[in-house]
C-alpha positions in Angstrom: 0.5 7.8 -29.4 1.6 9.5 -26.4 0.3 8.7 -23.0 -0.1 12.0 -20.8 2.6 12.3 -17.8 1.1 11.3 -14.6 -0.9 8.3 -15.8 0.6 6.1 -13.2 0.4 8.5 -10.6 -3.1 9.4 -11.2 -5.2 6.6 -12.6 -2.8 3.7 -11.5 -2.4 4.9 -8.0 -5.9 5.5 -7.5 -7.2 2.1 -8.6 -6.3 1.1 -5.2 -9.1 3.1 -3.7 -11.7 1.3 -1.6 -14.6 2.9 0.3 -15.8 0.3 2.8 -19.1 0.5 4.6 -18.7 -2.8 6.2 -15.3 -3.8 7.6 -14.3 -7.3 6.6 -13.1 -10.0 8.9 -9.4 -10.9 8.3 -8.6 -11.7 12.0 -6.5 -14.9 11.1 -4.0 -12.5 9.0 -4.1 -8.9 10.8 -6.4 -6.5 12.6 -6.7 -4.1 9.7 -9.8 -3.4 7.5 -8.1 -4.8 4.8 -6.1 -8.2 4.3 -2.4 -7.0 4.6 -0.5 -9.1 2.0 -3.3 -8.6 -0.9 -2.2 -8.1 -4.2 -4.2 -6.5 -7.0 -3.4 -6.8 -10.7 -4.7 -4.3 -13.1 -4.8 -4.1 -17.1 -4.4 -0.7 -18.3 -6.1 0.6 -21.5 -5.7 3.7 -23.8 -9.2 3.8 -25.2 -9.5 0.1 -26.2 -5.8 -0.6 -26.7 -4.0 -2.3 -23.8 -1.2 -0.4 -22.8 0.2 -1.7 -19.7 -0.1 -3.4 -16.4 -0.5 -2.0 -12.6 0.1 -3.8 -9.4 -0.8 -2.8 -5.8 0.0 -4.5 -2.7 0.8 -4.3 0.8 3.0 -6.0 3.5 4.2 -6.1 7.1 7.2 -4.2 8.2 8.3 -5.9 11.6 11.5 -5.2 13.4 12.2 -6.0 17.1 12.0 -2.8 19.3 9.9 -0.9 16.8 6.3 -0.2 16.1 4.5 -2.3 13.5 4.3 -0.8 10.2 2.9 -1.5 6.9 4.2 -0.9 3.4 1.8 -0.1 0.6 3.3 -0.2 -3.0 2.2 0.4 -6.4 4.1 -0.4 -9.4 2.8 0.6 -13.1 4.6 -0.4 -16.4 3.8 0.0 -20.0 3.9 -3.0 -22.2 6.5 -3.9 -24.7 5.1 -2.1 -27.7 4.1 1.2 -26.0 7.4 1.2 -24.2 9.0 1.7 -27.7 7.0 4.8 -28.0 6.4 6.1 -24.4 7.7 4.2 -21.5 6.1 4.3 -18.1 7.9 2.5 -15.3 6.7 4.0 -12.0 7.1 2.7 -8.3 5.4 4.5 -5.2 5.5 3.3 -1.8 3.8 4.6 1.4 5.0 3.4 4.9 2.3 3.8 7.7 2.2 3.4 11.2 0.0 0.0 11.8 -1.5 1.6 14.8 -2.7 5.1 13.7 -2.6 4.3 10.0 -0.8 7.7 9.4 2.1 7.9 7.1 5.7 7.9 8.1 7.5 8.0 4.7 6.2 8.3 1.2 8.5 7.7 -1.7 7.8 8.0 -5.6 10.2 7.1 -8.3 8.7 7.9 -11.6 9.9 7.2 -15.1 7.2 8.7 -17.7 8.8 9.1 -21.1 12.0 11.1 -20.9 11.0 12.6 -17.6 12.2 11.3 -14.3 11.0 12.2 -10.9 12.5 10.8 -7.4 10.5 12.5 -4.3 10.5 11.8 -0.6 7.9 12.9 1.9 8.8 12.6 5.6 5.8 13.2 7.9 6.0 14.4 11.3 2.2 14.6 12.6 3.4 15.6 16.2 4.9 19.0 14.7 2.2 19.2 12.3 4.8 19.3 9.4 5.8 17.3 6.4 9.2 17.5 4.7 9.5 17.0 0.9 12.8 16.6 -0.8 13.8 15.8 -4.3 16.3 13.5 -5.0 16.7 14.7 -8.7 17.6 18.2 -8.2 18.2 18.5 -4.5 15.4 20.8 -3.7 13.4 20.6 -0.7 10.2 22.2 1.0 8.4 22.1 4.5 4.7 21.7 4.4 2.2 22.7 7.1 -0.1 19.5 7.5 -3.4 18.9 9.5 -3.9 16.0 12.0 -5.2 13.6 9.1 -3.2 14.7 6.2 -2.0 11.8 4.1 0.1 11.0 1.0 -2.2 9.9 -1.9 -1.2 6.2 -1.5 -2.0 5.7 2.1 -5.1 7.9 1.8 -6.7 5.4 -0.5 -6.3 2.6 1.6 -7.5 4.6 4.6 -10.7 5.1 2.8 -11.3 1.4 2.9 -12.1 1.8 6.8 -14.9 4.4 6.0 -17.8 5.0 3.6 -19.3 7.7 1.3 -23.1 7.8 1.0 -24.6 8.1 -2.5 -25.3 11.8 -3.1 -22.9 13.0 -0.6 -19.5 14.8 -1.0 -16.8 14.6 1.8 -13.4 16.6 1.7 -10.1 15.5 2.7 -6.4 16.8 2.4 -3.7 15.0 0.6 0.1 15.7 -0.4 0.7 15.1 -3.8 4.6 15.7 -5.1 5.5 19.0 -3.0 2.1 20.4 -2.7 -1.1 20.0 -0.3 -4.5 19.9 -1.9 -8.0 19.7 -1.0 -9.5 16.5 -2.4 -13.3 16.0 -2.6 -14.9 12.7 -3.3 -18.6 12.3 -4.4 -20.6 9.0 -4.2 -22.7 9.0 -7.6 -24.8 5.6 -7.4 -24.5 1.9 -8.0 -24.0 0.3 -11.2 -22.9 -3.1 -12.5 -19.4 -3.5 -14.0 -18.4 -6.3 -16.2 -14.8 -7.9 -15.9 -13.6 -10.8 -18.0 -12.2 -12.5 -15.0 -15.1 -11.9 -12.5 -18.0 -11.3 -14.6 -20.7 -8.6 -13.7 -20.1 -7.2 -10.2 -22.4 -4.7 -8.6 -20.3 -1.4 -7.7 -20.3 1.9 -6.1 -19.5 4.5 -8.5 -17.3 7.4 -7.0 -15.9 10.7 -8.5 -12.6 12.1 -7.0 -11.8 15.9 -7.5 -9.0 18.1 -6.5 -8.4 21.9 -7.0 -8.0 22.6 -10.8 -7.8 18.9 -11.2 -4.1 18.4 -10.8 -4.1 15.4 -8.4 -5.7 12.6 -10.4 -6.5 13.9 -13.9 -4.6 17.0 -15.1 -7.4 17.7 -17.6 -10.7 15.8 -17.7 -12.6 13.6 -15.6 -12.1 10.5 -13.3 -14.8 7.9 -12.2 -14.1 4.9 -10.1 -16.2 1.8 -9.2 -15.9 -0.4 -6.3 -17.3 -3.5 -5.5 -20.5 -3.5 -3.0 -19.3 -6.4 -1.0 -17.2 -7.0 2.0 -13.9 -6.6 0.2 -15.0 -3.3 -1.3 -12.3 -3.6 -3.8 -11.8 -1.1 -6.8 -13.0 -2.9 -10.0 -12.4 -0.1 -12.6 -11.1 3.4 -12.9 -11.8 5.5 -15.9 -10.2 8.9 -16.7 -11.5 11.0 -19.5 -8.7 12.9 -20.8 -8.2 15.1 -24.2 -8.5 12.7 -27.3 -9.2 9.5 -25.3 -10.2 7.6 -22.2 -7.3 5.9 -19.9 -9.0 2.8 -18.1 -7.7 0.4 -15.4 -9.8 -2.9 -15.1 -9.1 -5.3 -12.5 -7.7 -8.8 -13.5 -6.5 -10.7 -10.5 -6.7 -10.7 -6.8 -4.1 -12.6 -4.5 -3.3 -13.1 -1.3 -5.2 -13.7 2.1 -8.5 -14.8 2.0 -10.6 -17.4 0.2 -13.6 -15.5 -1.1 -14.8 -15.5 -4.8 -12.3 -12.9 -5.9 -9.4 -15.3 -4.8 -11.1 -18.3 -6.3 -11.9 -16.6 -9.5 -8.2 -15.4 -9.8 -6.8 -19.0 -9.7 
């Protein structure tokens, strides 16, 4: 069994996605539209076979004399048995300005099979530029960006402050690796999603697409389901790829708050 390269970057990174029509109140923790300190744990499946785990979380970066920043991280790792065949161990971090929520620095360290990739993107929104560099081979590249251009991880958290109506498609601009892509997101409708830890949850189904499909699924189709409540949490992601499907299903929610997500995770 071989898991396609990019699963952790694509499906795993995007399970953080949340499209919020109602901004939740976490005033006791922060003034953001999501609870900084939240940690989400997902189980990853290749067809019906569990193959790994993903963790997505956020934390404050506060230093005297500097603006507050937020670190958003994603880690994805295959389990022991799968790792013997095709090990995946990825780490992605986006550091954003807490006031503007624009990315400052994006780092990814990917270990997928025999392939390794280490990239850094530095954003200069005032100049309309982003600088990509590879720590693996020393290559670098300057990229022209728009005012709202983001890396994929900060983008999915940015989406928690807005919503997409059913039947409507919106377009955005994201940087993935060293390239700039136009991303479209379509609201498909509401469905119930069953999770063993949380039962049936009413969710909004979304379909993200990018030019030629390179951003999220290199071949195939990606659908995502987000809870239709105040937290607007991603319950499930399902990527149809050649020969099988790859799924990410929410297993645990930790961090600030005391809603049913937190209570049922204990």
